N, C-alpha and C positions, 0 to 999 in steps of 0.2 A: 464356657467359664467367661463369666461378666467383666470386662477390662474396667478398670478406675481411669477416669479424668485425672490426668496429670501425671499419671504412670509410663505412658507410652512419649516416648521422644520422636518428634522430629524436625528433621533439619533440610533445609533446603539452601541451597550454594550455588551460586551468591544470591543473597536474597535482596541484593540493590546491583540491577544490571541493566545493560542496551537490550532493546526489544529484541534485537536477534543474536543475543548471546544464550548460549545453550546454560541451562541449571539443572544441577542434581539433586535429586529428593531423596531420603532415608528416612526410612522409620524403624525404631528400634526397640527393643524392651516389650515388644505386642505378645508375646510368647510364641511355642513353635505351633508351625501350622495354622496362626490363627487367620480368621479371614477378617480383611478390611477392605475398605473401600476409599479411595483417596480421590478427594473431590476439589475441585479448583469454582472458585468464585468472582468474576470481575462486574463490577458496579458502573455504571456510566457517571461522568462526571457532574450531571445534575441529579444524581441518586434516582432517577426515575427507573432504569431498567438495569436489569441484571442478564448475565452470559454464566453458563457453567458447562465444566468438564467432568467425567470421573472415570476412574478404573475399580475394577476388581481383582485384588489380589489375596495370594496365600503367603504367608511369611515362611522363612526356612527353620531348620530345626535349632537355631539359635533366638528365634521370634523377631527377624528383620527382615525387611525387605528393600532393596534398590531399584528404583523406577529405569536405572540406566542398566540395568541386568536383567530383571524379572518381568515376566511377560503379565499382561493385563488380562483374565481370563473373561472378560466383558466391560458393558458401560458403555462410552462414548467412542471409545478406542479399544484395540485389541491387539496382544503381542507384546513385544518390547518396544517401549515408543518413550525414553526419555520425557520428550517436549510434548506428549498427547494432552496434557494435562490444560497444554496453550493453543495449540494448532485446531484442538476438536471443539473449542467453546463454542457453546450455541445458545440462545436464546432460554430461559429458564420457562418451562410449561406454562401457558397462558399469558406469555408476552403480546405485545402488539404484532399482527402478521408483517412480515417482511422487514423487520427490525434489521438494522444494519450499526456495525459499532465504526464509529469514528472517531481519533482523539482530536480535540479543539483545541487544547493548549500544549503544544510542546514542550512548556516550562514547568510541568507536573506530569509526575508518573501514571502511569497504568498501574490501580492497586487490585492486585490480586490475592486473595486470601486462600490457600491451601489448606485442607482439613484432614483428619482422617476419621472414618468412623467404624463402629463395630458392624463386622457382617458385609454380606454383598448387596448394599443398597442402591436403588435404580430412581427414587423418587422420595417424595417427602422430607426433603435435608433439612428443610428449617425446623421441624417437629423434633429431629433426634438431637441430641447433645454430640458434640465433639468430643473425640479424644485426646486432639490436642488441634493448635491452628497456628501458622506463622503467615506472615505476611509478607508479599512478595513484591518489592517495587520495579515496573520495568520504565524504563525511560528512552526516551528518543534523544536528547540531549547529555551529552558528556559530560561531567566536570570540564570547567574552561570553553565550553563552545559559547561564543558570543551571538545573541539576537540584536540585529541592527535595524530598525524600520528604515524604508526608502523611499524619499517621495522624488528624486532626480528625475529629470526629463518625463515628468508628471507621470511617474510609475507608482501602480500601487504594489507593493512588494517586500520581503523582507529577506536580508543577506542574514545568511549563517554563516562563521567563519569558525575555524578550528581552533585550538590554542597554538600560542605560538605565533611569530611575525611574517611567515610565509614566506614566499608568495607561495600561495596552493594551485592545484588544478581545480576550475570550477565547472558548475554545471547551471544551466539554466532552467528550472522545474517547473513545468506546465502540467498543471491538473485539468479536467474535464467538463463538460457544459453545465454543470450544478453550479461553476462561478464559485466566489469567495476565496479568500485567500486562505490555503492550505498549506499547512507549516511543518507537518510533521516528516514528510519525505526528507524534506531540504536538512530540517535538524539533525536525523539520523545520518543523512550523508554529509554533514560536518563534523559529527562525531566520528567519521571514517576517514577525516583528513582533504576531505573537498570542500571548496567555499560553494554554496547554493543559493542561489537566488529563486525564491519562491515568489511566483508572478500571479497576480490576480489580473487576468484580461478581459474579461467579461462583466463582473460586478465591482470593476475598480473605480476609482474617483471619478477620472476625468469621462468615463462613459455615461457616471449617473449623474454628472454634471450637462453633458452635450445632449444624453440620449441618442449617443452614434457609438456603432460598435468600432473597436481598435482598425487601425491600418495595420499593414505590415512594419511602418516604421517604428510603431511602438515595442515589437520584439525586436527590432536592429536596436531601437536606445536602450533594450534591458541589455542586450550583448554589449553594446558600448559601454555601459557601467562597468560592466563586470572585466571587460578588457583593458579600461581605464583604472579600475581601482588599485593602489599601490601594494593590494595582500592578494591580487590574483595573479597568476602567471598569464599574460595575455595571449599566449600561443597555444594555450591548452584549455580549450572551453568546449562542454560539451551541453546536449540540448537533451530533455527527458520529456517525455510527452506520454499521459494518459489518457485514452478515450478521446475526448476531440482536441486535447493537445497533443494526439498523436499526427491529426490531421494538420495542426498548424507547425509541428516540428518538421512533416517531410515537406511540408511547403518552401519554410525557411531552408533547408538543408540543399533543396533544390535550387532555388530561385533567386534566394538574396544574394547580393553583391557585397552585404556589408558583412555577413555572417560568415565566417570561415572557421568550422565546427571540427574540433577534433576527433568526435563521435557522434552518434545519436542512438538514441534509446526509445522504441515507440511500444508502448502495452496496448494492448487491446484497443486497436483503432483500424484506419484503413487510409490507404491513399488515393480512393477513389473522392475526388472533389473537385469543383472547376479549378482549371488551372487558373484562370485570370482571379483577381479582385484580393481578398481576404477574408478576416472572418464575415463579415454580413453577406458575401456572396456565399459563402460554404455553408452558411445556415439556412439562405434561400432555398439552396439546392436541396437542403435535408428536407425542410418544409413541402417542396414540390412533390417529394416522393411518400410523403406521411400515411396516403392510404393502402402503402405495404407493410402500415404497422399492423397487429395482431393482439389479440388478447387470448392467454390459453386457457385451460379449465380452470387454475388456480388464480385466475383474475390477474395475472401477471403479465405487464406489455411487453412483448416482444417485437425489439426494432432491429432483429438480425437482418431480414429482409429489404429492408429500407434503402439500401445503394445496389442490391442485387437486380438482374445480372451484371457483372463488372461489363464496364460499358468499352467498346471499340475505339468509341471516338476519343484521340490523345488528347482533345480540350477537357475532359474529364475524368483524367487521373495522371496523377504524379508523375511526371517523366523520371522515372530512376535512377537511368542512366548520368542523369545531372547532378546526384548526389555523388559528392567528391570525398566522404568520409566514410570508416568503417559505421556498420549500420547493425543494432540488434531489435530484432523485431520479437515481442514477447506475446503469445497469442494462448487461448483454450479454444481446443476442437469445438465444446460445446458452448461456448460464450453466444450468449443471447441478445446482447445489446448491438453488439458489432460482427460484420463477416470478417473478424479479424483473421482465422483460420485461412478462408479462399483468397482474402485479399494478400495474404503472406505468400501464399502459393502461386500467387501472380506475379509478385514482386519479385519470388525468386528466378522464375521464370524471364523476365524481364532483364535481370542483373545477368542471368548465365547467358541470355542473348547478347547482352551488352559485351560479357568478356568474351565470347567467341568470336564477333565481328572485330 
């Protein structure tokens, strides 16, 4: 039986939420045993690129389905996956190869259109009329979070503060080798009660002006800015590095005499680097190993072996025994950018050795 658009009811709750909040999706009035496809569509901020996800469902005897309870029988995910419409998003067919989604403005939401189609569809969604649709807003900035550009100490940074007077625990937020001022992680941290300083340390104003990489005191000045801020609890400052940001986070945690970190979080990176120097010396070390880069059968650049084998010379890996704060390493065993898993094993062995002696 053909279902008429407008008869089927779709509810998504909450329809306005933070990106890490769970949502519930409920379909009603579709008819007993109706075969439906629930589809999500995300569009980039410049409206040039699209990502989609979808699941195949069968309604119960009342003509309803609940994504928190009912399994997807096929599509981009299977089984009971309440958030499958979000975590399984992929570029739509025909998209540019290697397309990656990154939120450019933390002050606007990700807009996801959730739609219901009759039957179990796997392609051609634009050519089919949806039975019903709901617009879902996924925010990084909660109401009341403040975004403050920072140029003190010649920094290129943005401070995000939670609602209220504070003082708040703080995070110094470093992204990777692509540079630029990436703000969405810091804005989400502020939405959960942390003051967070997103720091550009590769393409910042001072580097652009001087044509030189930043020294370690640039990171120490960012720490000082947080430490001295009236709404920051100066004794509770952590550091979060991603990719190349991991290299600098470990370096500063181990060797800085200024930064007394409360904790350090390192995602997808390595402790392998010249102990002496700062950004320039680490970059030069990577360039010297460029021959270890390879391209796979899909024309993807693989940097995994760039820092391998792990050196025995202590001058080329951070002395983990000097890190005096709790450390969380977040790694993937199939990481092709960094030898993150192998590095984490070496770090663990070193920390275990230090604890024994």
